[in-house]
N, C-alpha and C positions, 0 to 999 in steps of 0.2 A: 532682400535676397541678393546674393552675390553670384554673378554670371561669370564663369571661367571660360574665356575664349582661348583659341590656340595661341594667339599673340601673348596673352597674359601668362600662359603656361611656359612659353619659350623664354619670356623675360624673367620669370621666377626661377626657371632652371638655370639660366645664365647667371643669375645672382648667387644661387647656391654654389655653382661651380667656381665662381670668382672667390667666394668666401672660403671655400675649401682650399683653393690654391694659395690664398693669403694665409690660411691657418697653418699650413705645413711648415713654412719657415719659422713661424712664431713658436710652434711646438718645439722645434729643434733648438731655437735660441733660449727658450725657457728651461730646457732640460739639460742637466738635472738640477733641481732646486732643493733637494734633500738627500740624505745618505742612501746608498745603494747596497743591497745585500747580494753577495756572491755565494751561492750554495755549492758545496762540495759533497758529492755522494759517498765519499770515502773518508777514513779516519785521519786525524791530525798526525803529522809527522811523515806521511808517505809521499811518494813522488807526485801524485795528483794534488795533494794539499800544498806541497812546496811550490809547485807550478802556479797554482791559484793565488797564493799569497804574494809571489813576486809580481804577477800580473796586476793584482789588486793595488799594490803599493804604487805601481807606475800609473795606473788609471786614475788614482786619486789626484795626482798632480795635474793631469791633463783635464779632468772633468771638474775639478774644484770642489769635490764633495767626498766625504769618507766612503770607502768601499769596504764593507765589513764581510769577512769570510766566515761562513757558518757551515760547520760539518753536520750533515744529516745522513747518518749511516743506518744500515740495516737492510735486510732483504736482498743481499747480494747486489746492492746498488739501486734496488727498486725504490726505496724510501726517498733518497735524495733526488733521483731523476723525476719521481712523481711530484715532489715539492716544487721543482723548477717548472714542470709542465702545467701545474694547476695554480700557479701564482697569478696575480692580476697582470694583465698585459699592458703595463704602464712604464716598463723600463727600470723599475726600482727593485725588481728581483730578477736576477739572471743567474746562470750557473755554469759549472764545468761539466760538460757532457763528455763521457768516456766511451771507449769501444764497446763496453757492455750493453749500451743501448741498442746495438745492432745484434745482440746475442740473446738478451733476456726473453724477448717475445717469441723467439723460436723454441725456447725451452718451456713456454707456457707460464712463465713467472709473472708476466704483465702484458697488457695490451699496448703499452708505450712502445714507440718505434721512432726512428729518426724524423719521421714526418710529424711527430707530436710537438715540434718546437719551431721557433724562428731561429734558424742558424745565423750566427753572427761572425764567427771566425774559427778556423782551424789553427791551432797554435803549436802543436807538437805531435810527432809520431816516432815511436821507437820500434823498429822492426826486430823480429827475433833473429838471433844468430843460432847456428848449429855448433854446439860445443862437444868436444870429446876430451877425455883425460889426457894428461901429458904422456902417459904410458900406452895410449891407444895405438894399435898398429896402423890406423887410418890417418894418413898425413894430408889428404885432400878430400874435398867433398865428393869427388868422383869415386875415389876408392871406397868411401863410406856408402855411397849410393849403390855401387856395384855389389858390396857385401850384403846390403839389405835385399837386393833383388835375388842374390844367390842363396840367401838363407832367411827367407821370410819367417818372422816370428821369433828369431833367435836373439836379436838385439833389443834391449830395453831402454825406454826413454822416460824422462820426467821434466819437470819445470814448474808445475802448478797442479791444482786439483783437476779431477776429471771434468772435462768440458770447459776448462779455462782457456784463455786466449792463446797460451803457448801450446796447449794440447791441440787446439784447432789449427794452429800454425803447422804443426807436424802433420796432421791429417790432410791439410791442404797441399802440403809439399808432396806427400805420398801420392795423393790423387793426381797431382800434376805429372808424376812419373808413371801413372797408370797402375798404381798399387792400392790395395785396400787398406783401411785403417789398421787392420790386424797385422799388417806386415811388420810393424814395430809396436809391440805391446806397451801400453802407457801405465806407469807406476805413479799413482797420485802422490803429491807431496804438499807441504804447507807453503810452498813458494820456491822462488829461484835459488835463494841462498842455501837452504838445506839440500836442495837437489844438486847444486854445484859441489857441496861437501861430499855427498854420496858419490858423485861422479869422480872426484879426486881420489876417493877411497876405493875406486873400482867397483862400487855397488851398482853403478849404472853404466850404460854404454854411450848414451847421448843425452844432452840436455838442450832443449830449445827454450831460450829466454833472450831478453834483450842483451846486447853485448855490455852495456853499462852495468847490468846486474851481475854479469859474469866477470867483470873487470878485476875484482880482488883476486880471484883464482888465476886469472890470466896473468896478472902482474906478478903473482907468486910463482909462476912457472909450473903450476899444477894442472893446467888445462890449456886447450887450444881451441880457438874459434875458426871453423873451416869455411863458413860462408854466412851471409845474411840474406834474408828474404825481403829484398828491397830493390827498387829500380836502379839505385846508385849506391856506391860505397858511402859509409859514414865517415866524414872528414876526421872525426875523433879516433877512428880505427881504420886508417887508410889501407892497411895490409890485408884486410878481410874482404875477399871478393864477394860478388853477388852470385846467386844461383844461376842467373842468366849468363854471366861471364863463364862460369865453370861447367855448367851442365846444359846450357841452351834452354833453360826453363824460365819462362817469363812469369814467374809467380812471386807476388809480394803481398805482405800482410803486416800488421803492426798494432801495437797498443797506442792509441791516439787520445789526445785531449783537445777539446775545443770549447768555445763559449757559445751558449745559446740562451734564448729567452722563451717565455711562453709563446704559443702559437698566436698569430695575428698581432704581433707587436707593431705599433705604428711605424710606417716606413721612415719618417724623419728621425725617430729615436733609434731605430735599428741602424740607420746610416751613420748617425753620430757615434754610436758605440763601435761599429765596425772600424770607423776612421781612427778612433782612439786606440782600439786593439791593434791596428796596423802599426801605429806609432810605437806602441809598447813592444810589439814583436820585433821591430827593427832597431830598438834602442840598444845601446851598448850594454846597459845594465842587464837586460833580459838575455842578450846573446852571451854575455860572460857567465851569467848564472847557469844557463842551460849547458853551455860548453864545458864548464868546470865539473859538471856532474855527468857529462857524457850523454845528456839527453838530446835527442834529435829535434831540430827546429823545422817545422813545416807550416807554411802560411797558405791560407786560402780565405777569400772573403766569403760573405754569406752564401752567394750563389755557388761558389766553388766548394764550400763546405757541404752544402746540401747534396751536390753531385758526388762528392767523396763518400759521404755517409750512405747514399743510395747504392753505390757500387759495392761498398764494404758489407752492407746489409745482405745483398744478394749472395756475395761470396761466403758469408758466414752461414747462410741457410744451406748452401751446398755442403760445406764442411761439417755442419752439425748433423745433417741427414746422413752423411757418409759415416760419421762416428756413432750413429744410432742415438744421438742426444736430442734430436728435434722432437717436439711433441707431435704425435700422430693425430691428424684430424680426419 
């Protein structure tokens, strides 16, 4: 019969603690020992896919293992985000989290939320711009805002489908001005590109989408970008002011992309991945790739990314309720 004394228990606990402390560096040193899968919840060829592939190619060199990008599409992003959340928490399956993870659960599409993951790094954010046609009488965002207030319901806007990120950006901006979502009726479209074409043809009055998505029409002189919904100007479009500069409205939102893993990823592995992602984000290759496409670069480590997602999730809830798109419980 073995008698467990207080001293025995203390010695045993100390041994376990020491073993755990020694194991953490060993885990980090051994990882990764085989290829890593990077899941993308959206289709090949899009902006999220392109961003994931440049990140994967840079990570491969730092981590010394292949990083294979796998597109898991479907369910308006639910399928891919679910695949990331339900993967083994061993660091060999990570994924590209996108702004939709802060939207889908409000719509009742999934129970997944930003808290369903181990956040590793925020890599990118593209805030929406407010675009009008070249023939529009509104030359500044203040003139446009004044027209909306004076004629609620008259001007039409688009940029994506009903309830998409650019629709919610408009609703959030209107709310910041004290106006209801109905002040500017939304015309659903299949994306920013067709919306910008309708804008240039005078079929729409406003398009809210990222300035990079509007760039072709802006460069052709067929549209103007009056402001962006961001804390600071985009260096790629330095002449486009922020809402705060022009209207005194401190409202910002954006389509963002970051890297996360399943919940409860071991801390040494998460730290190793975050360090590698920071190097990738700061690399000239990544900076040039994103800059050439007009994509915004925004960095945050795991803790910063978690805070960023939490704040965005709350803001999306407000916007979706205002637009009547949140599932009523």
